[in-house]
N, C-alpha and C positions, 0 to 999 in steps of 0.2 A: 861222818854221817850225822845229821842233825837228830835231836831227840825224837821229834815227831816221826821222822822217817824210820828210826829204829823201832819205835812202838808199832808203826804200821807193818813193818817187816815181821816183827815178832808175832803180831796178831794174825798175819796172813798164813803163818805156818800151822796154826790151830784151826779148829772148826769154828764157824761163826758163832755157834751156841756157847762154846767154851771160852772164847776170848772176849776182851772188852769191846763194847760197841764203839762206833765212830764218834759218837757224842762223848763217851767217857774218855777216849784217847785225846780228843780235842780239849776237853775240860781239864784233864790232867796237865796237858802241855801248857795251856793258858794260865793255870794256877801256878805252875812252876815258874813261868816268866814273871808273873806278879810277885812271887815269893823272892825272886832274884833281885828285886829292887832294894830290898832291905840291906843285903851285903854291899850293894853299890853305894849306899849312903855311908856305910862304915869305911869303905875303901877310899871314897873321895873326901871324907872329913869336911873341911871347910872350903873345898874347891868346888864351887857351884858349877863352873863350866865343865869340869871332869864328870861330876854327877849327872848333869844334863846329857852329856854325850853317852854315858853308860846306859842311862834309862832310855834314851832315844834308840840305841841299838837294840835293846830288849823289846821296846815298843814296836819296832818295825817287824819283828819276828812273828807277830800275830798273824801276818799275811801268809805264813806257812800253812795255816789251817783254815783260813777263811778270807773272804773278800767282802767289801762293803761299798755301797754307793753313798754312804752317809745316812741312809735311812733303813736299809735292809742288810742283814748279815747273812752271807751264804757260806756254809761250811763245805770244804772240799771232801768228796768221797774218797775213801781209801782205795788204792788199787789192789786187786786180788794178788 
């Protein structure tokens, strides 16, 4: 199960007032993706193609929490 789905499931077990908001869950997920690019540079070292492939995989995961038409970002609502 992906991190975002795990956070959504964990939040769904608690009351809406006690758990993190949809925005907080999405922000945490997106920050974690961004944070994961640093180890990718360490793992790829001087292999630019490997680094680009790793970052591209991380970059695509942003669509797990939102969609965009290039101008507007729409975040997905969590399922109860």
